[in-house]
Every structure is written in structure tokens, then in C-alpha cells.
Residue frames as a rotation matrix with the C-alpha (Angstrom) as fourth column:
MET 1
0.864 0.120 -0.488 -16.41
-0.243 -0.751 -0.614 19.16
-0.441 0.649 -0.620 39.66
CYS 2
0.531 -0.610 0.589 -13.95
0.810 0.569 -0.140 18.64
-0.250 0.552 0.796 36.85
GLU 3
0.801 -0.369 -0.473 -11.06
-0.349 -0.928 0.133 21.11
-0.488 0.058 -0.871 36.64
ARG 4
0.013 -0.784 -0.621 -8.80
-0.989 -0.102 0.108 20.79
-0.148 0.612 -0.777 33.70
GLY 5
0.147 0.048 -0.988 -10.03
-0.545 0.837 -0.041 17.16
0.825 0.545 0.149 33.15
VAL 6
-0.760 -0.450 -0.469 -9.41
0.143 0.588 -0.796 16.16
0.634 -0.672 -0.383 36.66
TRP 7
0.382 0.924 -0.018 -12.36
0.135 -0.037 0.990 15.33
0.914 -0.380 -0.139 39.09
GLN 8
-0.183 -0.375 0.909 -12.17
-0.621 -0.673 -0.403 16.84
0.762 -0.638 -0.110 42.57
LEU 9
0.429 0.510 0.745 -14.16
-0.896 0.342 0.282 14.40
-0.111 -0.789 0.604 44.49
GLN 10
-0.432 -0.776 -0.461 -12.13
-0.777 0.579 -0.248 11.30
0.459 0.251 -0.852 45.29
GLN 11
-0.849 0.087 -0.521 -13.80
0.318 0.872 -0.371 9.37
0.422 -0.481 -0.768 48.08
VAL 12
-0.104 0.861 0.498 -17.13
-0.749 -0.397 0.530 9.06
0.654 -0.318 0.686 49.68
LEU 13
-0.911 -0.150 -0.385 -17.58
0.138 0.767 -0.626 7.16
0.390 -0.623 -0.678 53.01
LEU 14
-0.089 0.984 0.158 -21.13
-0.603 -0.179 0.777 6.34
0.793 -0.026 0.609 53.95
ARG 15
-0.983 -0.181 0.025 -21.70
-0.110 0.476 -0.873 5.42
0.146 -0.861 -0.488 57.67
TYR 16
-0.057 0.998 -0.030 -25.17
-0.773 -0.025 0.633 3.87
0.631 0.059 0.773 58.41
SER 17
-0.603 0.104 0.791 -26.93
-0.643 0.524 -0.559 1.43
-0.472 -0.845 -0.249 60.70
GLU 18
-0.925 0.222 -0.307 -28.46
-0.036 0.756 0.653 -1.87
0.377 0.615 -0.692 59.75
THR 19
-0.400 0.771 -0.495 -31.29
0.894 0.447 -0.025 -1.50
0.202 -0.453 -0.869 62.34
GLY 20
-0.677 0.178 -0.714 -31.71
0.363 -0.763 -0.534 2.11
-0.640 -0.621 0.452 63.02
TYR 21
0.370 0.912 0.176 -34.82
0.741 -0.175 -0.648 3.99
-0.560 0.370 -0.741 61.76
SER 22
0.506 -0.226 -0.833 -32.81
-0.279 -0.956 0.090 7.10
-0.816 0.187 -0.546 60.76
SER 23
-0.576 -0.791 -0.205 -30.83
-0.471 0.116 0.875 4.94
-0.668 0.601 -0.439 58.27
SER 24
0.040 0.541 0.840 -33.70
0.401 0.761 -0.510 3.38
-0.915 0.357 -0.186 56.42
GLY 25
0.883 0.329 -0.336 -33.41
-0.141 -0.497 -0.856 5.78
-0.448 0.803 -0.392 53.60
VAL 26
-0.003 -0.975 -0.224 -29.63
-0.962 -0.059 0.268 5.24
-0.274 0.216 -0.937 53.38
ARG 27
-0.537 -0.132 0.833 -30.17
-0.122 0.989 0.079 1.35
-0.835 -0.059 -0.547 53.39
PHE 28
0.534 0.787 0.308 -32.74
0.270 0.187 -0.945 1.71
-0.801 0.587 -0.112 50.57
TYR 29
0.773 -0.387 -0.502 -30.35
-0.616 -0.646 -0.450 3.83
-0.150 0.657 -0.738 48.51
LEU 30
-0.318 -0.926 0.203 -27.34
-0.786 0.377 0.489 1.37
-0.530 -0.004 -0.848 49.06
LYS 31
-0.382 0.083 0.920 -29.37
0.103 0.994 -0.047 -1.51
-0.918 0.076 -0.389 47.85
HIS 32
0.508 0.676 0.534 -31.33
0.643 0.115 -0.757 -0.18
-0.573 0.728 -0.376 44.88
LEU 33
0.986 0.128 0.104 -29.61
0.165 -0.754 -0.636 3.06
-0.003 0.644 -0.765 43.59
LEU 34
0.531 -0.817 -0.225 -25.99
-0.487 -0.511 0.708 3.21
-0.694 -0.266 -0.670 44.59
PRO 35
-0.006 -0.534 0.845 -24.76
0.500 0.730 0.466 0.63
-0.866 0.425 0.262 42.09
SER 36
0.468 0.256 0.846 -25.91
0.884 -0.129 -0.450 2.76
-0.006 0.958 -0.287 39.16
TRP 37
0.970 -0.241 -0.018 -24.42
-0.234 -0.955 0.182 5.92
-0.061 -0.173 -0.983 40.65
GLU 38
0.287 -0.948 0.139 -21.06
-0.233 0.071 0.970 4.17
-0.929 -0.311 -0.201 40.91
GLN 39
0.109 -0.168 0.980 -21.32
0.878 0.479 -0.015 3.05
-0.466 0.862 0.200 37.24
ARG 40
0.715 0.255 0.651 -21.86
0.609 -0.685 -0.401 6.61
0.343 0.683 -0.645 36.21
ASN 41
0.700 -0.568 0.432 -18.98
-0.651 -0.757 0.059 7.94
0.294 -0.322 -0.900 38.42
PRO 42
0.772 -0.471 -0.427 -16.17
0.463 0.877 -0.130 5.41
0.435 -0.098 0.895 38.30
GLN 43
-0.127 -0.889 0.439 -13.61
0.129 -0.454 -0.882 8.10
0.983 -0.056 0.172 39.49
VAL 44
0.019 0.161 0.987 -15.25
-0.880 -0.466 0.093 8.28
0.475 -0.870 0.133 42.96
GLU 45
-0.709 -0.279 -0.647 -14.33
0.072 0.885 -0.460 5.48
0.701 -0.373 -0.607 45.52
VAL 46
0.124 0.804 0.582 -17.29
-0.745 -0.313 0.590 4.71
0.656 -0.507 0.560 47.75
LEU 47
-0.779 -0.549 -0.303 -16.69
-0.099 0.585 -0.805 3.17
0.619 -0.597 -0.510 51.02
LEU 48
0.293 0.950 0.110 -19.35
-0.308 -0.016 0.951 1.78
0.905 -0.312 0.288 53.49
GLN 49
-0.871 -0.489 0.050 -19.08
-0.132 0.134 -0.982 1.67
0.474 -0.862 -0.181 57.26
GLN 50
0.237 0.917 -0.322 -21.66
0.250 0.263 0.932 0.07
0.939 -0.301 -0.166 59.62
ASP 51
-0.907 -0.352 0.230 -22.13
-0.136 -0.273 -0.953 1.57
0.398 -0.896 0.200 63.08
LYS 52
-0.372 0.839 -0.398 -25.03
0.753 0.524 0.399 0.11
0.543 -0.151 -0.826 65.05
TYR 53
0.113 0.402 -0.909 -25.42
0.926 -0.375 -0.051 3.06
-0.361 -0.835 -0.414 67.57
ALA 54
-0.613 -0.430 -0.663 -24.36
0.288 -0.903 0.320 6.09
-0.736 0.005 0.677 65.47
GLN 55
0.453 0.820 -0.350 -26.37
-0.047 -0.371 -0.928 8.37
-0.891 0.436 -0.130 63.21
PRO 56
0.450 -0.222 0.865 -25.88
0.859 0.372 -0.351 8.01
-0.244 0.901 0.358 59.48
GLN 57
0.497 -0.496 -0.712 -23.28
-0.208 -0.864 0.458 10.34
-0.842 -0.079 -0.533 58.08
ALA 58
0.800 -0.297 0.521 -21.45
0.598 0.324 -0.733 10.96
0.049 0.898 0.437 54.78
THR 59
0.360 -0.754 -0.550 -17.86
0.019 -0.583 0.812 12.10
-0.933 -0.303 -0.196 54.62
PHE 60
0.959 -0.085 0.269 -16.48
0.257 -0.131 -0.958 13.51
0.117 0.988 -0.103 51.28
VAL 61
0.252 -0.940 -0.231 -12.81
0.318 -0.145 0.937 13.66
-0.914 -0.310 0.263 50.62
PHE 62
0.986 0.102 -0.136 -11.52
-0.075 -0.458 -0.886 15.96
-0.152 0.883 -0.444 47.72
ARG 63
0.602 -0.795 0.077 -8.28
0.627 0.411 -0.662 15.95
0.495 0.446 0.746 45.89
SER 64
0.228 -0.519 0.824 -7.05
-0.291 -0.844 -0.451 19.07
0.929 -0.137 -0.344 47.76
GLY 65
-0.759 -0.499 -0.419 -7.13
0.240 0.385 -0.891 17.16
0.606 -0.777 -0.172 50.97
ALA 66
-0.665 0.548 0.508 -10.30
-0.736 -0.597 -0.320 18.87
0.128 -0.586 0.800 52.33
ARG 67
-0.857 0.390 -0.337 -13.02
0.434 0.899 -0.064 16.89
0.278 -0.201 -0.939 54.00
SER 68
-0.584 0.768 0.262 -16.71
-0.732 -0.638 0.238 17.58
0.350 -0.052 0.935 54.39
GLU 69
-0.976 0.170 -0.137 -19.15
0.218 0.810 -0.545 15.87
0.018 -0.561 -0.827 56.72
THR 70
-0.578 0.814 0.061 -22.90
-0.677 -0.521 0.520 15.80
0.455 0.259 0.852 56.19
PRO 71
-0.657 0.368 0.658 -25.56
-0.337 0.637 -0.693 14.05
-0.674 -0.677 -0.294 58.41
LEU 72
-0.796 0.396 -0.458 -27.83
-0.352 0.313 0.882 11.69
0.493 0.863 -0.110 56.57
ALA 73
-0.883 0.469 0.024 -30.50
0.229 0.473 -0.851 11.09
-0.411 -0.745 -0.525 59.28
ASN 74
-0.063 0.997 0.036 -34.00
0.430 0.060 -0.901 10.64
-0.900 -0.041 -0.433 57.96
LEU 75
-0.453 -0.269 -0.850 -33.01
-0.620 -0.591 0.517 11.48
-0.641 0.761 0.101 54.52
GLN 76
0.758 0.634 0.153 -35.15
-0.274 0.522 -0.808 10.04
-0.592 0.570 0.570 51.48
PRO 77
0.114 -0.704 0.701 -33.09
0.698 0.559 0.448 8.05
-0.707 0.438 0.555 48.89
ARG 78
0.600 0.075 0.797 -33.80
0.737 -0.438 -0.514 10.95
0.311 0.896 -0.318 46.33
GLN 79
0.970 -0.223 0.092 -32.25
-0.237 -0.809 0.538 13.38
-0.046 -0.544 -0.838 48.81
LEU 80
0.395 -0.851 0.345 -29.18
0.009 0.379 0.926 11.26
-0.918 -0.363 0.157 49.16
GLU 81
0.200 -0.346 0.917 -28.75
0.943 0.322 -0.085 11.06
-0.266 0.881 0.390 45.44
GLU 82
0.823 0.088 0.562 -29.05
0.229 -0.955 -0.186 14.89
0.520 0.282 -0.806 45.12
LEU 83
0.806 -0.577 0.130 -26.43
-0.415 -0.395 0.820 15.23
-0.422 -0.715 -0.558 47.96
LEU 84
0.231 -0.734 0.639 -24.01
0.551 0.640 0.536 12.81
-0.802 0.228 0.552 46.21
GLN 85
0.347 -0.043 0.937 -24.45
0.924 -0.158 -0.349 14.74
0.163 0.987 -0.015 42.93
LEU 86
0.973 0.084 0.215 -23.88
0.027 -0.966 0.256 18.11
0.229 -0.243 -0.943 44.60
HIS 87
0.576 -0.810 0.109 -20.65
-0.350 -0.124 0.929 17.12
-0.739 -0.573 -0.355 46.08
ARG 88
0.115 -0.572 0.812 -19.49
0.766 0.572 0.294 15.45
-0.633 0.588 0.504 42.89
ASP 89
0.431 0.125 0.894 -20.11
0.766 -0.573 -0.290 18.72
0.476 0.810 -0.343 41.12
SER 90
0.987 -0.151 0.058 -18.26
-0.158 -0.829 0.536 20.76
-0.033 -0.538 -0.842 43.71
SER 91
0.373 -0.918 -0.134 -14.52
-0.070 0.116 -0.991 21.46
0.925 0.379 -0.022 43.83
GLY 92
-0.737 -0.516 -0.436 -14.45
0.360 0.246 -0.900 21.36
0.572 -0.820 0.005 47.65
PRO 93
0.053 0.780 -0.624 -16.36
0.999 -0.035 0.040 22.08
0.010 -0.625 -0.781 50.85
ASN 94
0.081 0.127 0.989 -17.56
0.221 -0.970 0.106 25.78
0.972 0.209 -0.107 51.22
HIS 95
0.006 -0.168 -0.986 -16.11
0.998 0.068 -0.006 26.92
0.068 -0.983 0.168 54.57
PHE 96
-0.843 -0.426 -0.327 -16.30
0.461 -0.887 -0.033 30.63
-0.276 -0.179 0.944 53.70
LEU 97
-0.340 0.818 0.463 -19.96
0.401 -0.320 0.859 31.29
0.851 0.478 -0.219 52.94
LYS 98
-0.838 0.178 -0.516 -21.40
0.426 -0.378 -0.822 33.91
-0.341 -0.908 0.241 55.25
HIS 99
-0.112 0.872 0.477 -24.96
0.716 -0.262 0.647 35.28
0.689 0.414 -0.595 55.28
GLY 100
0.618 0.565 -0.547 -26.45
0.784 -0.389 0.484 38.24
0.061 -0.728 -0.683 57.06
GLY 101
-0.517 -0.797 -0.313 -24.95
0.827 -0.559 0.055 41.29
-0.219 -0.230 0.948 58.42
PRO 102
0.058 0.582 -0.811 -26.11
0.275 -0.791 -0.547 44.92
-0.960 -0.191 -0.206 58.48
LYS 103
0.568 0.316 0.760 -27.23
0.812 -0.067 -0.580 46.54
-0.132 0.946 -0.294 55.23
VAL 104
0.029 -0.698 -0.716 -24.43
0.215 -0.695 0.686 48.79
-0.976 -0.173 0.130 53.80
TRP 105
0.825 0.067 0.562 -23.65
0.565 -0.044 -0.824 50.58
-0.031 0.997 -0.074 50.62
THR 106
-0.153 -0.967 -0.203 -20.62
0.718 -0.250 0.649 52.35
-0.679 -0.047 0.733 49.23
GLU 107
0.452 0.158 -0.878 -19.85
-0.243 -0.925 -0.291 55.59
-0.859 0.344 -0.380 47.18
ARG 108
-0.623 -0.782 0.002 -17.77
-0.169 0.137 0.976 53.79
-0.763 0.608 -0.217 44.62
ARG 109
-0.055 0.552 -0.832 -19.00
-0.981 -0.186 -0.058 53.56
-0.187 0.813 0.551 41.14
SER 110
-0.639 0.028 0.769 -20.43
0.004 0.999 -0.033 50.14
-0.770 -0.017 -0.638 40.18
ILE 111
-0.917 0.304 -0.260 -22.08
-0.237 0.110 0.965 48.73
0.322 0.946 -0.028 37.11
GLN 112
-0.631 0.661 -0.405 -24.88
0.710 0.703 0.040 47.54
0.312 -0.263 -0.913 39.39
GLY 113
0.145 0.708 0.691 -26.01
0.261 -0.701 0.663 51.02
0.954 0.085 -0.286 40.24
LEU 114
-0.481 -0.209 0.851 -26.64
-0.596 -0.634 -0.493 52.62
0.643 -0.744 0.181 43.59
TRP 115
-0.108 0.500 -0.859 -27.47
0.401 0.813 0.423 50.53
0.910 -0.299 -0.288 46.50
ARG 116
-0.493 0.036 0.869 -29.29
-0.629 -0.704 -0.328 51.80
0.600 -0.709 0.370 49.60
PRO 117
-0.886 0.361 -0.291 -30.76
0.460 0.613 -0.643 50.25
-0.054 -0.703 -0.709 52.67
SER 118
-0.029 0.984 0.174 -34.35
0.819 -0.076 0.569 50.96
0.573 0.159 -0.804 53.46
LEU 119
-0.150 0.031 0.988 -35.44
-0.241 -0.971 -0.006 54.40
0.959 -0.239 0.153 54.82
PRO 120
0.862 0.451 0.231 -36.65
-0.290 0.064 0.955 52.90
0.416 -0.890 0.186 58.24
SER 121
0.653 -0.630 -0.420 -33.29
0.756 0.583 0.299 51.32
0.056 -0.513 0.856 58.85
GLN 122
-0.284 -0.739 0.612 -31.51
0.550 -0.648 -0.527 54.65
0.785 0.187 0.590 58.09
LEU 123
0.146 0.393 0.908 -33.67
-0.426 -0.803 0.416 56.53
0.893 -0.448 0.050 60.47
LEU 124
0.947 0.226 -0.228 -33.18
0.067 0.554 0.830 53.82
0.314 -0.801 0.509 63.10
ALA 125
0.182 -0.960 -0.214 -29.44
0.950 0.228 -0.215 54.14
0.255 -0.164 0.953 62.85
LEU 126
-0.397 -0.398 0.827 -29.64
0.286 -0.910 -0.301 57.84
0.872 0.116 0.475 63.22
ARG 127
0.673 0.713 0.197 -31.82
-0.057 -0.215 0.975 57.65
0.738 -0.667 -0.105 66.32
TRP 128
0.283 -0.674 -0.683 -28.63
0.915 0.403 -0.018 56.70
0.288 -0.620 0.730 68.28
PHE 129
-0.636 -0.715 0.291 -27.60
0.640 -0.699 -0.319 60.35
0.431 -0.017 0.902 68.13
ARG 130
-0.293 0.599 0.745 -30.84
-0.390 -0.786 0.479 61.79
0.873 -0.150 0.464 69.46
ARG 131
0.022 0.219 -0.976 -30.76
0.697 0.696 0.172 59.82
0.717 -0.684 -0.137 72.62
THR 132
0.553 0.270 0.789 -31.72
-0.418 -0.729 0.542 61.49
0.721 -0.630 -0.290 76.00
ARG 133
0.940 -0.120 0.319 -30.20
-0.228 0.475 0.850 58.78
-0.254 -0.871 0.420 78.17
PRO 134
-0.092 -0.975 -0.200 -26.54
-0.880 -0.015 0.474 57.73
-0.465 0.220 -0.857 78.24
PRO 135
0.296 0.134 -0.946 -25.91
-0.798 0.579 -0.167 54.98
0.526 0.804 0.278 75.61
MET 136
0.566 -0.031 0.824 -25.74
-0.585 0.689 0.428 51.40
-0.581 -0.724 0.372 76.73
ARG 137
0.193 -0.504 0.842 -24.02
0.612 0.732 0.299 50.16
-0.767 0.457 0.450 73.61
LEU 138
-0.701 -0.622 -0.349 -22.26
0.028 -0.513 0.858 51.40
-0.713 0.592 0.377 70.59
PRO 139
0.195 0.730 -0.655 -24.24
-0.784 -0.285 -0.552 52.27
-0.590 0.621 0.516 67.49
LYS 140
0.549 0.181 0.816 -24.83
0.149 0.939 -0.308 49.39
-0.823 0.291 0.489 65.00
TYR 141
0.831 -0.215 0.513 -23.34
0.505 -0.095 -0.858 51.28
0.233 0.972 0.029 62.04
SER 142
-0.191 -0.941 -0.281 -19.98
0.940 -0.258 0.225 52.91
-0.284 -0.221 0.933 61.68
ALA 143
-0.139 0.053 -0.989 -19.34
0.115 -0.991 -0.069 56.64
-0.984 -0.123 0.132 61.25
GLU 144
-0.910 -0.245 -0.334 -19.04
-0.259 -0.293 0.920 56.21
-0.324 0.924 0.203 57.50
SER 145
-0.695 0.714 0.085 -22.39
0.652 0.576 0.493 54.45
0.303 0.399 -0.866 57.19
LEU 146
0.030 0.748 -0.663 -24.04
0.838 -0.381 -0.392 57.01
-0.546 -0.543 -0.638 59.23
ARG 147
-0.496 -0.357 -0.791 -22.66
-0.120 -0.875 0.469 59.69
-0.860 0.328 0.392 57.01
LEU 148
-0.985 0.173 -0.016 -24.00
0.025 0.232 0.972 58.00
0.171 0.957 -0.233 53.94
SER 149
-0.360 0.886 -0.293 -27.33
0.926 0.301 -0.227 57.67
-0.113 -0.353 -0.929 55.75
ILE 150
-0.043 0.196 -0.980 -27.48
0.351 -0.915 -0.198 61.40
-0.935 -0.353 -0.030 56.28
GLN 151
-0.761 -0.341 -0.551 -26.47
-0.327 -0.532 0.781 62.01
-0.560 0.775 0.293 52.66
ALA 152
-0.876 0.458 0.149 -29.08
0.431 0.609 0.666 59.70
0.215 0.648 -0.731 51.29
ILE 153
-0.065 0.855 -0.514 -31.90
0.925 -0.141 -0.352 61.27
-0.373 -0.499 -0.782 53.46
ARG 154
-0.079 -0.021 -0.997 -30.93
-0.026 -0.999 0.023 64.79
-0.997 0.028 0.079 52.18
GLY 155
0.792 0.578 0.197 -31.10
0.158 0.117 -0.980 63.60
-0.590 0.807 0.001 48.69
GLU 156
0.512 -0.697 -0.502 -27.53
-0.838 -0.533 -0.115 63.95
-0.188 0.480 -0.857 47.79
GLY 157
0.981 -0.005 0.195 -26.45
0.050 0.973 -0.226 61.06
-0.188 0.231 0.955 45.76
ARG 158
0.206 -0.978 0.022 -22.79
0.464 0.117 0.878 60.13
-0.862 -0.171 0.478 44.86
TRP 159
-0.399 -0.365 0.841 -23.08
0.917 -0.173 0.360 61.71
0.014 0.915 0.404 41.41
GLY 160
-0.926 0.094 0.366 -24.57
-0.068 -0.994 0.084 65.03
0.371 0.053 0.927 42.69
SER 161
-0.611 0.755 0.236 -28.08
-0.584 -0.229 -0.779 66.13
-0.534 -0.614 0.581 43.81
GLU 162
-0.920 0.390 0.045 -30.83
0.355 0.778 0.518 63.60
0.166 0.492 -0.854 42.98
ARG 163
-0.545 0.773 -0.326 -33.70
0.125 -0.309 -0.943 65.87
-0.829 -0.555 0.072 43.87
GLU 164
-0.099 0.464 -0.880 -34.58
-0.851 -0.498 -0.166 66.82
-0.515 0.733 0.444 40.18
PHE 165
0.524 0.277 -0.805 -33.71
-0.672 0.715 -0.192 63.46
0.523 0.642 0.561 38.65
PRO 166
0.526 -0.405 0.747 -32.74
-0.542 0.517 0.662 60.51
-0.655 -0.754 0.052 40.72
LYS 167
0.029 -0.686 -0.727 -29.56
-0.941 0.226 -0.251 58.55
0.337 0.691 -0.639 39.26
GLY 168
-0.896 -0.435 -0.090 -30.06
-0.378 0.854 -0.359 55.52
0.232 -0.287 -0.929 41.33
TRP 169
-0.370 0.799 -0.473 -32.70
0.375 0.595 0.711 53.12
0.850 0.086 -0.520 42.30
ASP 170
-0.735 0.210 0.645 -34.95
-0.601 -0.641 -0.477 54.85
0.313 -0.738 0.597 44.84
GLN 171
-0.941 0.293 -0.168 -36.99
0.334 0.884 -0.327 52.45
0.053 -0.364 -0.930 46.95
LEU 172
-0.421 0.829 -0.369 -39.82
0.178 -0.324 -0.929 54.78
-0.890 -0.457 -0.011 47.69
ALA 173
-0.339 0.166 -0.926 -40.16
-0.879 -0.407 0.248 55.71
-0.336 0.898 0.284 43.98
LEU 174
-0.765 0.037 -0.643 -40.40
-0.390 0.767 0.509 52.08
0.512 0.640 -0.572 43.07
LYS 175
-0.838 0.538 -0.093 -42.73
0.397 0.483 -0.781 51.37
-0.375 -0.691 -0.618 45.91
TYR 176
-0.029 0.856 -0.517 -45.30
-0.276 -0.504 -0.819 53.85
-0.961 0.119 0.250 44.46
ALA 177
-0.386 0.010 -0.923 -44.62
-0.916 -0.124 0.381 52.82
-0.110 0.992 0.057 40.94
HIS 178
-0.935 0.085 -0.343 -45.50
0.049 0.993 0.111 49.20
0.350 0.087 -0.933 41.71
TYR 179
-0.659 0.746 -0.092 -48.75
0.190 0.047 -0.981 50.27
-0.727 -0.664 -0.173 43.59
GLN 180
0.271 0.751 -0.603 -50.13
-0.419 -0.472 -0.776 51.80
-0.867 0.462 0.187 40.39
PRO 181
0.534 -0.006 0.846 -50.33
0.655 0.635 -0.409 50.35
-0.535 0.772 0.343 36.88
LEU 182
-0.514 -0.850 -0.117 -47.73
0.517 -0.416 0.749 51.80
-0.685 0.324 0.653 34.44
MET 183
-0.957 0.286 -0.043 -50.35
-0.213 -0.598 0.773 52.72
0.195 0.749 0.633 31.91
ARG 184
-0.476 0.877 0.062 -54.08
-0.011 0.064 -0.998 53.26
-0.879 -0.476 -0.021 32.76
GLU 185
0.644 0.735 -0.213 -55.26
-0.179 -0.125 -0.976 53.99
-0.744 0.667 0.051 29.20
PRO 186
0.260 -0.523 0.812 -53.82
0.867 0.496 0.041 53.03
-0.424 0.693 0.583 25.88
VAL 187
-0.287 -0.416 -0.863 -51.88
-0.005 -0.900 0.436 55.71
-0.958 0.129 0.256 24.05
VAL 188
0.453 0.532 0.715 -53.70
0.747 0.211 -0.631 56.93
-0.486 0.820 -0.302 20.97
PRO 189
-0.658 -0.736 0.162 -51.72
0.706 -0.526 0.474 59.06
-0.263 0.426 0.865 18.40
THR 190
0.015 0.589 -0.808 -53.17
0.157 -0.799 -0.580 62.53
-0.987 -0.119 -0.104 17.87
VAL 191
0.879 0.384 0.283 -54.06
0.343 -0.097 -0.934 64.02
-0.332 0.918 -0.217 14.48
LYS 192
0.649 -0.688 -0.326 -50.64
-0.751 -0.646 -0.133 65.77
-0.119 0.331 -0.936 14.25
GLN 193
-0.181 -0.767 0.615 -48.82
-0.598 0.582 0.551 62.56
-0.781 -0.269 -0.564 14.82
ARG 194
0.269 0.396 0.878 -50.91
0.404 0.781 -0.476 60.81
-0.874 0.483 0.050 12.07
GLN 195
0.907 0.256 -0.334 -50.31
-0.181 -0.478 -0.860 63.25
-0.379 0.840 -0.387 9.39
PRO 196
0.036 -0.911 -0.411 -46.48
-0.976 -0.120 0.179 62.58
-0.213 0.395 -0.894 8.79
GLN 197
-0.544 -0.170 0.822 -47.21
-0.117 0.985 0.126 58.90
-0.831 -0.028 -0.555 8.89
GLN 198
0.508 0.747 0.428 -49.88
0.357 0.270 -0.894 59.37
-0.784 0.607 -0.130 6.13
GLN 199
0.691 -0.323 -0.646 -47.53
-0.657 -0.652 -0.377 61.45
-0.300 0.686 -0.663 4.01
GLN 200
-0.366 -0.916 0.164 -44.79
-0.803 0.400 0.441 58.85
-0.469 0.030 -0.883 4.26
GLN 201
-0.232 0.375 0.898 -47.24
0.199 0.922 -0.333 56.18
-0.952 0.101 -0.288 3.10
LYS 202
0.839 0.494 -0.230 -48.37
-0.066 -0.327 -0.943 58.30
-0.541 0.806 -0.242 0.11
GLN 203
0.330 -0.774 -0.540 -44.69
-0.911 -0.411 0.031 58.74
-0.246 0.482 -0.841 -0.94
GLN 204
-0.586 -0.527 0.615 -43.93
-0.379 0.849 0.367 55.10
-0.716 -0.018 -0.698 -0.68
SER 205
0.238 0.766 0.597 -47.05
0.345 0.508 -0.789 54.29
-0.908 0.393 -0.143 -2.78
GLU 206
0.870 0.059 -0.490 -46.05
-0.369 -0.581 -0.725 56.73
-0.327 0.812 -0.484 -5.60
């Protein structure tokens, strides 16, 4: 990635084997496709390392000093090309990306609207309080999340009651809306609606 005219990827070290089957795609790429990639990216230093008994691997070194290692075993030449292009367009390795976790939402105002978990997950979280046996573990959600679950089930949104008119995205309402078509029959204007239109057309013609 180029930041203020400076490319962040500085060096690429490709380790492969001359006889290993897992390095066949890397060997094909080094022989036929790597020279053209080096011509398009002269700012990147490409180093080759042969290791007879090791799995193929790529090591990317960025200007910030960060390093990223990616295995290349059984990759096709096209996949290796896309991998080099991806790291060339990156500013560094992504060590902070996290996925998953419990579904939560907040009462703070947001331009994205109201976010809620599904109703089954809310009921499952509240089931911990209706237990008959002593608990074996703590509840999955915090006290604030459970309070928000009770608030959402009662129909009390963060901008007041939502029983008359929901102010956020209701998953159940959207579910039933997608089950049925939005318009079953075309809307035909009535006689009262046609009269003002006919009068306007007469005035324009006069």
C-alpha cells in the first residue's frame, strides 16, 4: 500500500523446495510469472530461499518493521499471485482482527439505527434466571445485556415505547414482511383521484 507516496511493503522472502510436491505451484510461479511481477513492482525486493525438507512459505517485511508469514503449500500460481498483490496493497500485517463473540447492542444513538440480537438468543439468555438447580457456570451475558433483553422483549425501545410504531428494525416484522409480497395487486387510482388530474390537464391545454 502506498501512503504519502511511499510503498509499505519492502521485501518478500519466498522459501520453497526444488523436489517437494507442495512447492510445485511455487516453482511454476517463480519460473513463468515472477519476473513480470517484479517488473511491475520494482520497489519490492524479492528473495528466494531453497529448503529441501521444509514446507513453502512467504515472509513479508514492511517498512514499519512488521513481518508476516504465510504458508504456500499446495497453492496454485494464480493464488500466489493474488497473495503477493494482497500484501503489496496492505500497509502491514493485520494482527488485531477478531471475529465472533456474543451478540450485543447498545442504547446509544447511532446513524445505523437500532441493533438487536434475535429473540431466541434473548430468551436463552434470560433462561439462566429461571433455573431450578444451582448454576454450574455464570451467565453468558452481562447484567447490562440482560437488562436490554428484558427491555426489548417488553417493547420498550431506547426512544420510548415501540408498541404503536417501531422506531428500529424489528426482526420479526421483517421476517413476516419477506414472507409475503409487498404488493399483491396493482394500485389503481379511484374516480376521486382521477378528477383533479383531469382538471389540471384541461387547464394546461387551455
